[in-house]
N, C-alpha and C positions, 0 to 999 in steps of 0.2 A: 389432428392431435399430434402430428409429428413434431410440431414446434413447441409442444408442451410436455413437461415432465411432472410427475407427482413426486413431491419431496418427502413423503411419509417415511420412506426407508432411510433417508438421510438423518431423520430425527430419532431413529430408534435407539441410538447410543445413549441418549439421556432419559429414556423412558423410565427405568426403575426409580432413580431418585426423584424425578418429577412426579411420578405417580404417588410417591410417599407424601409429597406436599400438595397434591391435588392441583398441580400446575399442568394444564393440558398441552400436548404437542398440537400445534395448529397446522392442519394440512394446507398445502398451497401448491400452485403451479407456477413455474417460472417460464416466461415466454422468451423463446430464443430470438435474439436480434430484434428487439422491439423498435429500434431506431435505425433508419437507413442513412448512412453517410455517403456523401459524394466520393468519387474515387480518389480525389486529391486531398481529402481531409481525414485525419485519423485522431482517435481519442488518445490522450495520455492518461495520467491518473485522474480519476473522476472526483473532483473536490466538492462540487455542488450540483444539486439537481432541484428543480422546482416545476410546478404545474400551474397554469393560469386558469381563468374561468372558462376559456374556450378549449380546455384540455390540451393546449400546446405545452410541450415539454422544453425546458431550458436546461442546458448542461454547461457547467463551468468546469472546463477540463484543463489539466496541465499539459496541453498540447501546443503545437505551433512554437516550439522552443526556439529561442534565438539567443546566441551568445556563447560564451565558453561553457565547458561542462559544469564548472562550479559557479554558482550564482547566475546561471542563465535565466532569462525571463521564460515563464511557462504559464500562460493563461490565454484561454480562448473561449468565448461565449457563443454557443450554438443554439438555434431554435428549431424545433420539429413540430409538425402539426399533430392533430389528434390521431392520425393513422400512422404516425412514426416517420413521415416523409420529411426530408430536410427542407427547411424554409429559408434560413439565412444565417450568416455570421453577423453578430452584433458587436460594434466597437472594434473592428479590425485595426490593429496597430495602435490601440488607444494608449495614451501616456500612462495611465494607471496600471496597465497590465504588467505584472511582475511575477506573482506566484498565487495562483487561484486558490481560494478557500471556500467560498459559499456563494450561492445564488438563491434568492427568495423572491416571491411575487406577492405584493401587498393587495388589499381588497380592491384597489382601483386598477389592478393589473399593471402597475408600475413594476419594473424589474430592478431589483437591488443586488449588487454584487459586492462581495467583501474580498479584497485582495490583501492577503497577509504580507506579501513581499513589499508592496509599495506603501503600506499603512494607510490605505484609502478605502472608503466605502462610497459607492456611487449609486444614484438612482437614475435609471433610464425611464423615460415615458414609454407608453406602449408602442410607439412608433420606432423605438430604439435609439433615441437621442438622449444624451446626458442632460438632466436638468437640475440635479442637486449633487454637490460634491462635499464630502466630509473627509477631513484629514489632508495631508500633503505628502507627496512622494519626496524622499530625500533627493537632494541635488546630485548631479553626476559625480561631483567630487567626493560624496558620501563620507565626509569626515564626521566623526563622533557617532557613527553607527557601525555595526559589525561589517567587515572585520577590523574596524579601526578603534575598538574599545581599548581601554587602558592596558589590560593584561597582555593582549596581543602586541600592542605597540612596544610595551616594556620588554617583552621577550625578544622582539626583533632587535631592539637597541642593544640589549645585553649580548646578543649574538654578534653584533658588530663591535663589541668591546666597550660600549658606553656603560658606565656604572649606573645602576638603577636600584632603587629600593625593592626588596623582594616582597612585593605585595601579592598576596594569594587571593584566589577566589574573586577576582574582579572580572565581571562579565555583565551582560545586559541586565541581569537580575540583581547583581550585587556590585555596588550598593543599589538599593531599590530605586527605580526611576521616580522622578517627581511627576505626579499626574497633572496633566494640563488639559483644560477644556478644548474640545475640537481637535485633539491630537490623539493618535492611536499608536500602539506599539505591538504589532502583530495581532490585529483583530481577527475575529473568527465567525461571527454570525450576527443576524439582525431579526427583529420581530416588532410587532405593533400591537397596541391596545385598541379598545373600541373608541377611544377619544382621539385617535390619530397620532398619539405619541409614539416615538420610535425608540427602541432599546437596542443597544449594541453590546455584545460580549467582546471585551477588549483585553486580550485573551491570553497570549503566551507570556508576555512580559508584564504588562500593567496589572493584570489579574483584577479586573474591575468590570462593572457595568456602567455604560453611559446612557444618558437619556436626552432626547431632543423633543421639542413640542411639535405640534402640527404645522407650524411655520418653518420648521427646520432649525430652530434656535436652541442651542445647548442650554439645558436647565439644571442638570444634576449628574452626579456619578456617585457610585458607592463601591466599597470593597477594597481589599488589599491582599497581598500574598500571605497565605497562611491556611490553617485548617480549622479555625474556629467558626462559629456561626457568622455568616456575612463575609467571611474571607474566602479566597479562591486559590486554587492551583490549576491554572489553565482552564478558565471557563470556556468551553468549546462549542456550546450551542445554547440557544435561547428560544423560548416560546411563551405566548401569553394566553391565558385561559379566558373564557367568556366572562368570568368575574374579575378580569383584569389583574389576576395574579401572575407574577413573572416567574417562570420556571427556568432555572439556569443549570445546564449540564456541567457540573464541576468535576471535570474528568480526572485531574490529578488526585483529588480527594475521594474519588469513586462514590459520588453521590449526586442527587438532584436537590438543589436548594430552591425554596419558594419565597418570594418577597411580595410586598404590596407595591403600589405604583411609586411610592416615595423611597423605596429601597429598604424598608423595614423588614427584618428577617421574620418569617412566619413559621416555617417548619422545614424539614428535609426528609428524604428517604433514600434508601439504597436498593439496588436490584440484587437480590441474593437468590440465585438458583444453583443447586448443586451441579458440579462439573464432573464428568466421568474421567478419572485419572488415567485411563488407558487411551484416551483420545490423543492422537499425535498433535504436535504444535501446529499452528497455522503456517501457511506457506512462507511467511516472513515474520520475523520478530520473536522475542524470547518469551512469549506468553506461556503460562502454565497454571494449573490449579493451585499451586502452592503460593502464588503471588496474591497478596491481600490489599495492596495499595498501588496507586500509580496507573499510568496509561495502559499497561498490558494486563491489569488485574481483571478477572472475570466480573462483568457488570459495570466496569468503568465506562461512562457514557461518551462514546466517541461521536455519535450522531444521534439526533433527536428530532422528532416531528410530532406536532399535535394536529389531529384531524379537525376539520371545520365543523361548525354547527353547535347547537346548544349543549350537547352531551359528548364532548370529545374524549378521546383516549390518546395516550402517548405511544409512539413507537421509538424504542431506544436500541441502538446497535453498539456492540462492543467489538474490540479487536480480537480478543480471546475470550471465550472459545469461538468467537465469530458468529454470534447469534443475534436475532432481533427479538426483543421482548415487547409484548403488548401489555401496557400498564395503565391502570386508571389514574385519575388525578390525585388520589390519595396514596399512590405508590404500591398498590396491590398488583402483582404480576398475574395477568389473565391468561397468558399463553406464551409460547416460544416458537420461533421459526428458525430452522436451519442450523448449519454448522460451518466452520471454516473449510475452505478448499478452493480449488481452481475450476471446478466443474459447474455446469449449470445447476442452479438450486443450492449451491454452496457459496460462501462469501469470502472475499479476500480484502480484509481491512475496510469495513463499512465506514465511510466518511461522510455520507450524505443520505438523507431519507426525505422523500416527498410523499405525502399521504393524503391525496384528495378524498379518500374515504377509508373506512376500516377494511374494505375488501380489495383495495387497489393501492399497492405500495411500490414506489420507485426507489431503487437502491443504486447509489454511486459508490464504486469500490476503487481503492488505490492500487493494490498490488496486482489486480487482474486487468486494470485499464478498461473497466466494463460497466455498463448500465444493465440492470435487470429490472424487469417489471414482474411483480408478484401479484397473482390473483388468488385470494384466499377461497377456500372451500369450507363451508360450514357443515 
C-alpha cells in the first residue's frame, strides 16, 4: 500500500456544495509511478494517453525536444505493457512529429496520433508502422503559416520603414480560414463509430469536425467558429457512443455538444459543479471560480474519454479547478475526483484521459509532466 494513496482528503474542500447537489465525491487511489521509463527517456508534457485490448498503455509526450526554444519539435510516442514496463518507442524521428496532442487506439488496436504542430493525423498498425496519413506538414519554408501570417509580416515591414496599411486583428483565426477537405489546422482528437467511420476534431483554428469513411475517404465536415448550436470554439476532444452519437468537447464554449453521424446538432450539456472560492489557483494558469467562459472556466472540457461497452459513461477533466467529472451520456454529473495540485492524487492541467473501465482511469497531465493511474473504490 506504500505506492497507493487515498484521495478522500483531497476532495474534502468541495464536500459542502457537492452535498447540496447530491454529487458524490468519488474515492480513488492513485498509483505511484505506474509506468517505468528507461534511464535515457523522460516524459515531457503528457498530451495523450491510450490503452489497447492487451492493456498496453500508449503515451504521446512532448518529450525528445529538438530545435530552438521557440517552435521546437516536441513529440514522442511510447508504449508500455500491462505491468507498466517499457516496451518500445514508436515512430522515432518521424516526419510528422512536431507538437504532440492526442493518441487513441481503435477497436482493431490500430494506434492513432494527432499532432497539432504538423497538422497531421496518422494511423499506425499494431506493429507500429504508419499505414494511413491524413493532412500534410507545412514545408520547411513555412510561408503562409505562423509566424508568417499577415499581421506579423506587416509589423516587421513597418519596423523596417516600409509603409503598410494598419490592419488589425489579422491572425490565424482572422480572417477565418477556408475549410479544405483532408487538411487540418491544429487538430486535437479522433474517434470512431460502429460502422468504421472516423471523426476528427479540427480544433484550434478550423473549429470543425471532419469525417472519413471506413476506407479513409473524406466524406464530410461540419462546424465553424462561434458559440451557436453546431459551432465551436476549440473543439478539444471527441468520442462516439454505442448509438453512434458524436460527443464533442467544445472547450472554449464550456460545453459538450452531441451530433448524429451526419453532423446534425442534437443537444448539448455543461458540467456545472460548485467550486470552493477559497481553493487556491492551479499550479499554472489564471483559472478561478469567477471565470464563466473559455479554457480556464470550471467545467470547460479539456480532456474527455468514454468507457467501452453498451452502457458507457464519460470522464471529463478541466484545467480549473483541476477535477475529473464522471458524467452519464445525458450530462448528469455522477461524481467528482480530485483537485488541482502537484502531488500524487492531485492534477496539473489534465490534457488526456484513457478509461478502459469505470474503475480504471489513466490521466495525462501537462504542467506536472506526469501519468497517473487512478483506481476507484466503490
